[in-house]
VMD Tcl script that builds the backbone (N, CA, C; Angstrom):
set m [mol new atoms 300]
animate dup $m
set s [atomselect $m all]
$s set {name element resname resid chain x y z} {
  {N N MET 1 A 83.526 87.734 90.144}
  {CA C MET 1 A 84.900 88.100 90.406}
  {C C MET 1 A 85.872 86.981 90.031}
  {N N ASP 2 A 85.431 85.745 90.084}
  {CA C ASP 2 A 86.315 84.654 89.693}
  {C C ASP 2 A 86.727 84.770 88.233}
  {N N SER 3 A 85.828 85.254 87.402}
  {CA C SER 3 A 86.175 85.412 85.994}
  {C C SER 3 A 87.259 86.479 85.821}
  {N N LEU 4 A 87.253 87.511 86.671}
  {CA C LEU 4 A 88.306 88.526 86.616}
  {C C LEU 4 A 89.653 87.931 87.009}
  {N N LYS 5 A 89.654 87.107 88.048}
  {CA C LYS 5 A 90.904 86.462 88.460}
  {C C LYS 5 A 91.420 85.567 87.336}
  {N N HIS 6 A 90.520 84.816 86.734}
  {CA C HIS 6 A 90.910 83.925 85.636}
  {C C HIS 6 A 91.493 84.727 84.474}
  {N N LEU 7 A 90.819 85.804 84.099}
  {CA C LEU 7 A 91.298 86.663 83.015}
  {C C LEU 7 A 92.675 87.232 83.347}
  {N N LEU 8 A 92.832 87.710 84.564}
  {CA C LEU 8 A 94.113 88.276 84.971}
  {C C LEU 8 A 95.219 87.233 84.870}
  {N N TYR 9 A 94.977 86.040 85.392}
  {CA C TYR 9 A 95.995 84.992 85.339}
  {C C TYR 9 A 96.308 84.574 83.909}
  {N N GLU 10 A 95.298 84.520 83.054}
  {CA C GLU 10 A 95.525 84.167 81.646}
  {C C GLU 10 A 96.395 85.223 80.961}
  {N N LEU 11 A 96.104 86.486 81.221}
  {CA C LEU 11 A 96.904 87.551 80.618}
  {C C LEU 11 A 98.323 87.558 81.172}
  {N N LEU 12 A 98.464 87.361 82.477}
  {CA C LEU 12 A 99.802 87.326 83.080}
  {C C LEU 12 A 100.629 86.169 82.528}
  {N N ALA 13 A 99.978 85.071 82.194}
  {CA C ALA 13 A 100.691 83.910 81.655}
  {C C ALA 13 A 101.332 84.211 80.301}
  {N N LEU 14 A 100.845 85.233 79.620}
  {CA C LEU 14 A 101.421 85.598 78.323}
  {C C LEU 14 A 102.714 86.405 78.463}
  {N N LEU 15 A 102.927 87.047 79.603}
  {CA C LEU 15 A 104.115 87.883 79.763}
  {C C LEU 15 A 105.426 87.103 79.660}
  {N N PRO 16 A 105.552 85.932 80.317}
  {CA C PRO 16 A 106.809 85.193 80.147}
  {C C PRO 16 A 107.040 84.740 78.708}
  {N N ILE 17 A 105.969 84.423 78.002}
  {CA C ILE 17 A 106.089 84.014 76.601}
  {C C ILE 17 A 106.597 85.176 75.765}
  {N N ALA 18 A 105.995 86.348 75.979}
  {CA C ALA 18 A 106.421 87.537 75.244}
  {C C ALA 18 A 107.872 87.884 75.561}
  {N N ASP 19 A 108.267 87.698 76.812}
  {CA C ASP 19 A 109.637 87.993 77.214}
  {C C ASP 19 A 110.612 86.989 76.604}
  {N N GLU 20 A 110.289 85.713 76.706}
  {CA C GLU 20 A 111.183 84.662 76.206}
  {C C GLU 20 A 111.385 84.754 74.695}
  {N N TRP 21 A 110.322 85.061 73.979}
  {CA C TRP 21 A 110.390 85.095 72.522}
  {C C TRP 21 A 110.661 86.500 71.981}
  {N N ASP 22 A 111.008 87.413 72.883}
  {CA C ASP 22 A 111.332 88.793 72.506}
  {C C ASP 22 A 110.249 89.392 71.598}
  {N N MET 23 A 109.034 89.432 72.157}
  {CA C MET 23 A 107.875 89.949 71.440}
  {C C MET 23 A 107.344 91.186 72.184}
  {N N PRO 24 A 108.013 92.324 72.041}
  {CA C PRO 24 A 107.595 93.518 72.787}
  {C C PRO 24 A 106.185 93.996 72.444}
  {N N ASP 25 A 105.741 93.769 71.217}
  {CA C ASP 25 A 104.380 94.183 70.855}
  {C C ASP 25 A 103.341 93.373 71.620}
  {N N LEU 26 A 103.588 92.071 71.781}
  {CA C LEU 26 A 102.672 91.235 72.560}
  {C C LEU 26 A 102.652 91.696 74.014}
  {N N LYS 27 A 103.832 91.966 74.566}
  {CA C LYS 27 A 103.909 92.432 75.948}
  {C C LYS 27 A 103.124 93.724 76.123}
  {N N THR 28 A 103.281 94.649 75.188}
  {CA C THR 28 A 102.561 95.923 75.254}
  {C C THR 28 A 101.055 95.703 75.173}
  {N N LYS 29 A 100.619 94.800 74.290}
  {CA C LYS 29 A 99.184 94.512 74.175}
  {C C LYS 29 A 98.626 93.895 75.455}
  {N N VAL 30 A 99.369 92.968 76.035}
  {CA C VAL 30 A 98.924 92.335 77.277}
  {C C VAL 30 A 98.814 93.378 78.383}
  {N N GLU 31 A 99.841 94.206 78.517}
  {CA C GLU 31 A 99.807 95.262 79.533}
  {C C GLU 31 A 98.621 96.185 79.314}
  {N N SER 32 A 98.384 96.556 78.069}
  {CA C SER 32 A 97.270 97.450 77.760}
  {C C SER 32 A 95.928 96.810 78.117}
  {N N LYS 33 A 95.783 95.532 77.841}
  {CA C LYS 33 A 94.532 94.853 78.182}
  {C C LYS 33 A 94.335 94.802 79.697}
  {N N ILE 34 A 95.406 94.552 80.448}
  {CA C ILE 34 A 95.310 94.505 81.909}
  {C C ILE 34 A 94.996 95.880 82.468}
  {N N ILE 35 A 95.725 96.882 82.001}
  {CA C ILE 35 A 95.618 98.228 82.577}
  {C C ILE 35 A 94.390 98.973 82.078}
  {N N HIS 36 A 94.177 98.969 80.769}
  {CA C HIS 36 A 93.163 99.849 80.184}
  {C C HIS 36 A 91.871 99.129 79.786}
  {N N LYS 37 A 91.989 98.116 78.961}
  {CA C LYS 37 A 90.777 97.491 78.422}
  {C C LYS 37 A 89.921 96.863 79.515}
  {N N HIS 38 A 90.551 96.087 80.403}
  {CA C HIS 38 A 89.790 95.393 81.443}
  {C C HIS 38 A 89.929 96.062 82.809}
  {N N ASP 39 A 90.738 97.109 82.888}
  {CA C ASP 39 A 90.916 97.902 84.116}
  {C C ASP 39 A 91.209 97.011 85.330}
  {N N LEU 40 A 92.037 96.008 85.135}
  {CA C LEU 40 A 92.288 95.031 86.193}
  {C C LEU 40 A 93.153 95.582 87.322}
  {N N VAL 41 A 93.956 96.593 87.046}
  {CA C VAL 41 A 94.760 97.179 88.124}
  {C C VAL 41 A 93.850 97.806 89.168}
  {N N GLN 42 A 92.892 98.600 88.730}
  {CA C GLN 42 A 91.966 99.222 89.685}
  {C C GLN 42 A 91.047 98.197 90.324}
  {N N ARG 43 A 90.764 97.134 89.624}
  {CA C ARG 43 A 89.879 96.096 90.162}
  {C C ARG 43 A 90.582 95.209 91.185}
  {N N LEU 44 A 91.897 95.299 91.285}
  {CA C LEU 44 A 92.611 94.490 92.270}
  {C C LEU 44 A 92.196 94.834 93.696}
  {N N LEU 45 A 91.967 96.113 93.970}
  {CA C LEU 45 A 91.594 96.497 95.342}
  {C C LEU 45 A 90.273 95.880 95.773}
  {N N PRO 46 A 89.191 96.023 95.011}
  {CA C PRO 46 A 87.950 95.359 95.430}
  {C C PRO 46 A 88.086 93.843 95.488}
  {N N LEU 47 A 88.913 93.268 94.622}
  {CA C LEU 47 A 89.101 91.828 94.675}
  {C C LEU 47 A 89.721 91.414 95.999}
  {N N HIS 48 A 90.603 92.216 96.514}
  {CA C HIS 48 A 91.184 91.910 97.821}
  {C C HIS 48 A 90.095 91.900 98.885}
  {N N ALA 49 A 89.211 92.882 98.822}
  {CA C ALA 49 A 88.212 93.045 99.878}
  {C C ALA 49 A 87.035 92.088 99.738}
  {N N GLU 50 A 86.621 91.787 98.514}
  {CA C GLU 50 A 85.355 91.100 98.300}
  {C C GLU 50 A 85.471 89.654 97.835}
  {N N SER 51 A 86.628 89.268 97.353}
  {CA C SER 51 A 86.643 87.999 96.642}
  {C C SER 51 A 87.683 87.015 97.169}
  {N N GLY 52 A 88.047 87.143 98.427}
  {CA C GLY 52 A 88.974 86.173 98.982}
  {C C GLY 52 A 90.410 86.372 98.553}
  {N N TRP 53 A 90.783 87.573 98.203}
  {CA C TRP 53 A 92.164 87.874 97.862}
  {C C TRP 53 A 92.751 88.776 98.934}
  {N N PRO 54 A 92.758 88.389 100.198}
  {CA C PRO 54 A 93.240 89.292 101.235}
  {C C PRO 54 A 94.743 89.505 101.152}
  {N N ILE 55 A 95.179 90.664 101.567}
  {CA C ILE 55 A 96.604 90.893 101.734}
  {C C ILE 55 A 96.941 90.379 103.122}
  {N N ASP 56 A 97.674 89.330 103.191}
  {CA C ASP 56 A 98.042 88.717 104.461}
  {C C ASP 56 A 99.310 89.388 104.957}
  {N N LYS 57 A 99.249 89.985 106.156}
  {CA C LYS 57 A 100.416 90.712 106.660}
  {C C LYS 57 A 101.607 89.789 106.874}
  {N N ASN 58 A 101.380 88.480 106.945}
  {CA C ASN 58 A 102.463 87.529 107.136}
  {C C ASN 58 A 102.946 86.917 105.836}
  {N N SER 59 A 102.392 87.346 104.724}
  {CA C SER 59 A 102.743 86.735 103.450}
  {C C SER 59 A 102.866 87.797 102.378}
  {N N HIS 60 A 103.867 87.643 101.540}
  {CA C HIS 60 A 104.024 88.542 100.392}
  {C C HIS 60 A 103.382 87.942 99.156}
  {N N MET 61 A 102.583 86.907 99.325}
  {CA C MET 61 A 102.020 86.208 98.180}
  {C C MET 61 A 100.593 86.639 97.867}
  {N N SER 62 A 100.171 87.781 98.381}
  {CA C SER 62 A 98.858 88.271 97.982}
  {C C SER 62 A 98.891 88.556 96.491}
  {N N ASN 63 A 97.758 88.537 95.872}
  {CA C ASN 63 A 97.699 88.658 94.422}
  {C C ASN 63 A 98.222 89.990 93.905}
  {N N LEU 64 A 98.020 91.057 94.659}
  {CA C LEU 64 A 98.558 92.343 94.238}
  {C C LEU 64 A 100.068 92.252 94.096}
  {N N PHE 65 A 100.702 91.640 95.077}
  {CA C PHE 65 A 102.153 91.540 95.037}
  {C C PHE 65 A 102.622 90.505 94.023}
  {N N ILE 66 A 101.835 89.475 93.793}
  {CA C ILE 66 A 102.175 88.496 92.765}
  {C C ILE 66 A 102.187 89.171 91.395}
  {N N VAL 67 A 101.179 89.992 91.133}
  {CA C VAL 67 A 101.110 90.697 89.851}
  {C C VAL 67 A 102.317 91.623 89.703}
  {N N LEU 68 A 102.672 92.323 90.779}
  {CA C LEU 68 A 103.833 93.207 90.729}
  {C C LEU 68 A 105.117 92.412 90.492}
  {N N GLN 69 A 105.250 91.268 91.125}
  {CA C GLN 69 A 106.438 90.432 90.920}
  {C C GLN 69 A 106.528 89.947 89.479}
  {N N VAL 70 A 105.398 89.556 88.902}
  {CA C VAL 70 A 105.391 89.117 87.507}
  {C C VAL 70 A 105.782 90.277 86.598}
  {N N ALA 71 A 105.226 91.449 86.869}
  {CA C ALA 71 A 105.553 92.629 86.066}
  {C C ALA 71 A 107.046 92.944 86.136}
  {N N GLU 72 A 107.606 92.848 87.331}
  {CA C GLU 72 A 109.035 93.127 87.485}
  {C C GLU 72 A 109.891 92.064 86.806}
  {N N ARG 73 A 109.527 90.801 86.995}
  {CA C ARG 73 A 110.326 89.704 86.442}
  {C C ARG 73 A 110.397 89.757 84.924}
  {N N TYR 74 A 109.288 90.115 84.282}
  {CA C TYR 74 A 109.235 90.083 82.818}
  {C C TYR 74 A 109.271 91.475 82.197}
  {N N ASN 75 A 109.777 92.447 82.957}
  {CA C ASN 75 A 109.991 93.796 82.460}
  {C C ASN 75 A 108.746 94.418 81.846}
  {N N ALA 76 A 107.613 94.178 82.480}
  {CA C ALA 76 A 106.349 94.773 82.033}
  {C C ALA 76 A 106.225 96.137 82.703}
  {N N ASN 77 A 106.984 97.087 82.178}
  {CA C ASN 77 A 107.141 98.382 82.842}
  {C C ASN 77 A 105.859 99.188 82.925}
  {N N HIS 78 A 105.009 99.118 81.909}
  {CA C HIS 78 A 103.742 99.852 81.959}
  {C C HIS 78 A 102.865 99.301 83.088}
  {N N LEU 79 A 102.824 97.994 83.216}
  {CA C LEU 79 A 102.038 97.366 84.275}
  {C C LEU 79 A 102.628 97.686 85.643}
  {N N LYS 80 A 103.937 97.610 85.753}
  {CA C LYS 80 A 104.609 97.922 87.011}
  {C C LYS 80 A 104.318 99.359 87.435}
  {N N ASN 81 A 104.399 100.286 86.496}
  {CA C ASN 81 A 104.112 101.686 86.808}
  {C C ASN 81 A 102.665 101.890 87.229}
  {N N ALA 82 A 101.740 101.222 86.550}
  {CA C ALA 82 A 100.320 101.341 86.905}
  {C C ALA 82 A 100.058 100.781 88.297}
  {N N LEU 83 A 100.687 99.662 88.640}
  {CA C LEU 83 A 100.525 99.075 89.972}
  {C C LEU 83 A 101.110 99.985 91.046}
  {N N ASN 84 A 102.281 100.531 90.792}
  {CA C ASN 84 A 102.902 101.430 91.763}
  {C C ASN 84 A 102.078 102.698 91.957}
  {N N LYS 85 A 101.539 103.229 90.863}
  {CA C LYS 85 A 100.695 104.416 90.948}
  {C C LYS 85 A 99.424 104.118 91.745}
  {N N MET 86 A 98.807 102.961 91.486}
  {CA C MET 86 A 97.611 102.577 92.220}
  {C C MET 86 A 97.920 102.415 93.696}
  {N N ALA 87 A 99.037 101.781 94.017}
  {CA C ALA 87 A 99.423 101.587 95.419}
  {C C ALA 87 A 99.706 102.927 96.101}
  {N N GLU 88 A 100.322 103.836 95.366}
  {CA C GLU 88 A 100.616 105.163 95.912}
  {C C GLU 88 A 99.328 105.917 96.225}
  {N N HIS 89 A 98.355 105.847 95.327}
  {CA C HIS 89 A 97.094 106.562 95.520}
  {C C HIS 89 A 96.177 105.901 96.539}
  {N N ASN 90 A 96.399 104.621 96.784}
  {CA C ASN 90 A 95.513 103.875 97.683}
  {C C ASN 90 A 96.272 103.277 98.864}
  {N N GLY 91 A 97.353 103.920 99.247}
  {CA C GLY 91 A 98.202 103.401 100.311}
  {C C GLY 91 A 97.480 103.137 101.616}
  {N N GLN 92 A 96.612 104.046 102.024}
  {CA C GLN 92 A 95.891 103.866 103.286}
  {C C GLN 92 A 94.960 102.654 103.217}
  {N N LEU 93 A 94.318 102.476 102.084}
  {CA C LEU 93 A 93.418 101.334 101.923}
  {C C LEU 93 A 94.204 100.029 101.945}
  {N N LEU 94 A 95.350 100.012 101.291}
  {CA C LEU 94 A 96.193 98.813 101.304}
  {C C LEU 94 A 96.665 98.493 102.714}
  {N N LYS 95 A 97.039 99.531 103.468}
  {CA C LYS 95 A 97.472 99.314 104.848}
  {C C LYS 95 A 96.345 98.735 105.675}
  {N N ARG 96 A 95.126 99.223 105.455}
  {CA C ARG 96 A 93.983 98.725 106.211}
  {C C ARG 96 A 93.749 97.242 105.929}
  {N N PHE 97 A 93.866 96.833 104.656}
  {CA C PHE 97 A 93.701 95.431 104.317}
  {C C PHE 97 A 94.810 94.600 104.928}
  {N N SER 98 A 96.023 95.136 104.942}
  {CA C SER 98 A 97.138 94.352 105.451}
  {C C SER 98 A 97.066 94.181 106.961}
  {N N MET 99 A 96.330 95.051 107.632}
  {CA C MET 99 A 96.175 94.930 109.077}
  {C C MET 99 A 95.089 93.911 109.416}
  {N N GLY 100 A 94.198 93.656 108.450}
  {CA C GLY 100 A 93.029 92.825 108.664}
  {C C GLY 100 A 93.314 91.399 108.836}
}
mol reanalyze $m
mol bondsrecalc $m
mol representation Tube
mol addrep $m
C-alpha cells in the first residue's frame, strides 16, 4: 500500500505543474492515470482502513480530503468529480471511518 500512496503523491505533484504551465493535456493524463489506469480513487477507501490513512474526525487533513483539495485548487475537474461520486456512493463507510 505504501507504493500506492507514493504513486498517488507523485501524480498529484504533477497537477500544479500542469496548471502553472497551462498544460491541459498533461492534467487530463494525470487525472486519467489516477482515476482509471491505477484506480486510485476507489483504492482510497481501503487505504484509509488498512494502511494508516484514517479519517480523523478532528482533522480535515486526511488523505481523501487532501486529494480533493488538490483537485479543487488545480481545477482537476475529472478527479474532483470522481472523488465526489465515490464519496456519494460510499458515504456510510466514510462516516464510519470518521467516527473511528
